[in-house]
N, C-alpha and C positions, 0 to 999 in steps of 0.2 A: 722168155722174155728177159733180157739182162738188166739189171739193178746198175740206176747213176750208180757213174763215179762221182766220189768226192771233190774231184777239179767238175765234174759237170754240177751237181746243184753247184757249186762256186761260183759260175759262169751263169746258172739262172738267178741265184739271189744278186749277183751283179747287178745283171739285166733289170731284177725287177726293182732294183732299187736305183738305178738310174731312168727308167720308166716315169718313177714315181716324183723322182725329183724332179724331170723334168715338167710333169703337171702342175706341178704346186710353186714352182718359176714363177706364172702371170699371177698367183695367188700372194703370193709371198713378195715379189714386186708391189702390189697395188698396197699390199698391206704397209710395207715399209713408206711409201711414198708418203709424204715430200723427205730427204733427208739432208736436201739443202733447201736453199730461196727459190722460189720460183717465179720467171718474169713473163708478164702479158704485158705484145708488144702491142700499145695503139699509135697507129700512123699519122696523128694527126699533134702538130704542137699542145703543149698543156693552157687550159683555161677551157676550149672546145667544147661541143656535146658529149664526144668518147668519154672527153677526162672528167665528167660531169658521172657518168654512172660507173666508170672503170675505177676510179679512186676509192670511191663509197664502198662497192665492190671486194675492192683487195683489199680492205681492211675489216671487214665480217668474214675472209676468205682466211685472211693470216691468222686471226680467232680457232678459228673452225680447224686449221691442222696444224696448226704450234710451228707452222713456218711464215718467213716476213715473201707477202705476193707483192711483187715491184714491180708498178706501171715504167714503163722504156716508152718515150716517146718519139717514136722514129715520124717526122715529118714531111710530106713533100710530094708534089704528084696527086695531088687531089686524092690521098690517102694510098696511091699504087707502089710508092715505095716500101712502106713498111709492110706491107703485104707481101710482097716479092722478098724481103726479108723473114718472113715468120714463116712464108712456104717454104725455104729453106734452110728451115732452124733445124737442129739435130731433134728426130720425132722420139724426147726421153721422157715427156711429159714435163719438163720443166722451163717450157715455154709455150705462154699460149698466142691468141691472134684475138682482139677485140675489136672487129671491124660494125661497118652500120653499110646503110644503106646505100652510100654509096661504091661500095664493091659488089652492087647488082648491080649499077648504072655505067660501070667500070669498062665491062665488055665490050658496049656498044659506041662507048666513047672513045677508048685508047685502039686501034688498031694491033699495034707490038706489046702487049702485059708479059713480062717475064714470069707471068703465074696462072694457074686457072683456078678461079675462086669454086669452080667444080670439080675439079680433080687432085687439085695438090691441096689444099686443106678439107681438114675433117668436121662438118657442123656437129657442136655441143649444145648450145641451147640460146635463145632468145632473150636477151638480157634487159630489154624495156622499146618499149614504142611509144611517142607520144607525134604529137598533131606537127607538122611546120608552122609557124606564126611571123606573120606580118611586123615587123619592127620599124619602129622609123624613131632617128633624132628627132627630137620637140621642138627643140631651137629651128631647126633646117624646116622642118615639115611641119605646118600648120593644118592638120588634120586629128581629128580626135574618134574618128573609125573611115572603114572601108571606102565607104561613099564619097566622104569627102578629100579624102587620096585619090582617089583615082578623079575627081572633077579638080584638082592641083596639077597632076599627072598632065591632063588632057589641054589644061591653060598653059601648060610650061616646057611644049615637046622642048624635048633631049636634055633638060636641064636636071633634068634630076637621074640619079644613079646609085645602085646597090650592088653590097658589096656579098661575097662568097667565100667558101671556103677554099675554093680554087677550082679551074675550070675542069666538068664532067664529073662534079660532086653532087648531091643531092639541091646544096643552095641556089646553085648556078644553074640547075633543070629544073626546079621550082619558082624560078625566077625568068625565064624564059617561056614554061606554059602559064604561068600568070598572063605575060604579055600577049600572049596566044590569044588567050580565052577573055582577056580584056581589048584587046586591040589598043597594046598602048604601046610608048617608046621608050623605057631605063636603061642607062648603061650599064654596061656590067663591070666590074672590076674586080677581078680574082685574087684571093688571097692563099699562105700557106696553112691555110686551115681557120676554122672559126671564131678562136681566140682572138686572133690580131685582128679580124674582119669586127671584133665584136668592141675592140677596141677602140678601133678608128670609126664607127658608126658611136661611141658616148661621146667621140673625142669631134664629133663633126666633121669628119675628113670624107663620109660616105653618108649620103642619107637615109637610107633603108635598108634592111637586110630582109629575106625569107628562109629565116631560121629555124632549126628544130628547138623546140621550146625548154628542152633540157637545160640546153647554152646559157637561152635568153631569160630563164625564168629569173633569175636572184637578181639580175640587172633590171626587169619590169619592177620587184617587189621595188626595187630602191629608186625608181624613177629615175634611173639615168636612161631609160629608152622608154618608148609607148606601144603598146602593144597595140593592135587595131583590129584584127583579129586570127585567129586558127583555123587551118586547112581541112577544118571538117563539120560533119553533118552533130554535131554537138558541142557542148563546152569540155573543154581539157578537166582531171581529174587534179580538184586545187586549186582552178583557174577560175570559177566560176561564173565573172563579170567579164571575162574577155570574150566580147563577141565571136561567133563563127562566118566563116563563108558563106553562106545564106543567108545571115542576118547583114552584110555587106553588100548584100545583091550577084555574087558569083558563087551560086551554088554547086558550079561543075570545077571549081577551083578544091580540091580535094587531098591534100597531101600529109603523109605519115614522115617521116625519121625513126627510122628503128637502129638497136644497134646489137650484137650478139657475138657468141666466143666460135670459136674455133680451133681446132689444133692442127699441129702439120701432120701432112699424110704419112703414114708408119708407125704414128702413137699407138702403143698397146691399148687395145679395146678395154682390158682392163682398168688402166689407168682413165680414160677415158670417162668408162664407166663412172670412177669414183670421182671425176671433177663434176661430170655431168651432177652426180648426188651431190656435190658440195656446192655446189652455185644455185641448187631446185632448195637445199637447206638456205643459202641468204637471203635466197630471194626470198624467202616464206619471211624471214626472223622479222617482229618488230619494227628492227632496224631500221630496214631496205624498204618493209611496205611505207612505212612511214617518208621514208626519202625522196621513195620514188613518188610518194602523191605531190611531195613541197616543188618539185619539178616538173610536174604535170605527164607522168607518165602511168600507166596503168600496170599488174604484175604479170609478165608471164606466163606461159606455160608450155611454149613449144620446146620441146628437145629433138636432140638425135636426127633420124631420118625427117621428121614430121620438120623439124627447123629447115632439113636442107630442100623439103618440098618448097615450103615460104620463101627460101632463097629463090631457086628455078624461078618459079611463080612471079618473084619480084623481077629479074634477072630479062624474063618478055615482055613483062610491062615494061619498063623503062625504055627496053629497046623501041617499042612503038614511040614514047615519049619524045629521045633521040631524034629517031627516023623523024618526025615529025616539025622538028626544029632544024633540024639540020646540023647539031652540034657537034664535030668530031676534032680531035685532038692527033697531033703525031706520038 
């Protein structure tokens, strides 16, 4: 048997070095990340429910990773415009997407979406989950609870309106579901996000909202709007005095608003795992636990595939609501 030549040994050595470098690259990339600011796309204007959770989270992540984590608001089309932008972003770990329950509704409402939430974005983690809350302008609606509100609506058919974050959003469908279950008529007025809708609710331009508690919380505490009920079987964390829909005589009206984080398809698994770990750490920090309780949310634990399964179940659930309501958009 002939001995390996010097050239042969060098070739083998080069091959081993290249193989080691290739195997080390993902680990090294994850260790080096982030080397520049990180962006989280929020597909609604500032001041809405997604913002209420995205901004405190980004502040904690900024401290943890040592680089600025920036919120980029790209509102429009019920949150689907920003989702499409996120899905087409470079999968390099520097762009992430914070979507919401609206994005589980959108596939049933919009027949021509330019992205697929189940295949173009990778589920990272559930960020928060809060009950929907029925809130009114106290100067426009003379009601202190859900039963009084229903009596007023029935005594004034066609005169009451509700604002939403846009057609096809959870606010819209929650309102339609409420109307179906209570056999009432309330006119829908869509906005380009929960923030603008809330401002008009406070100003008295609209009468009521079926909002996520996260975005309404500060205004409820400040007395600018009045909470009649949470759409849940038990009171929300931090808000024990807001009655439930069961207390209000509509036990079947139970709706949650949730928010989650995704990565563009193709983002390296090592970077997704790193972000998952950072988000989990942030959610369990005393600062965010306190902040989440203050806006009615529990601290969720769903990440990765488990979060993806949750989203898939929500897509199926909301498809039934959309079918029953007849809501459809171009």
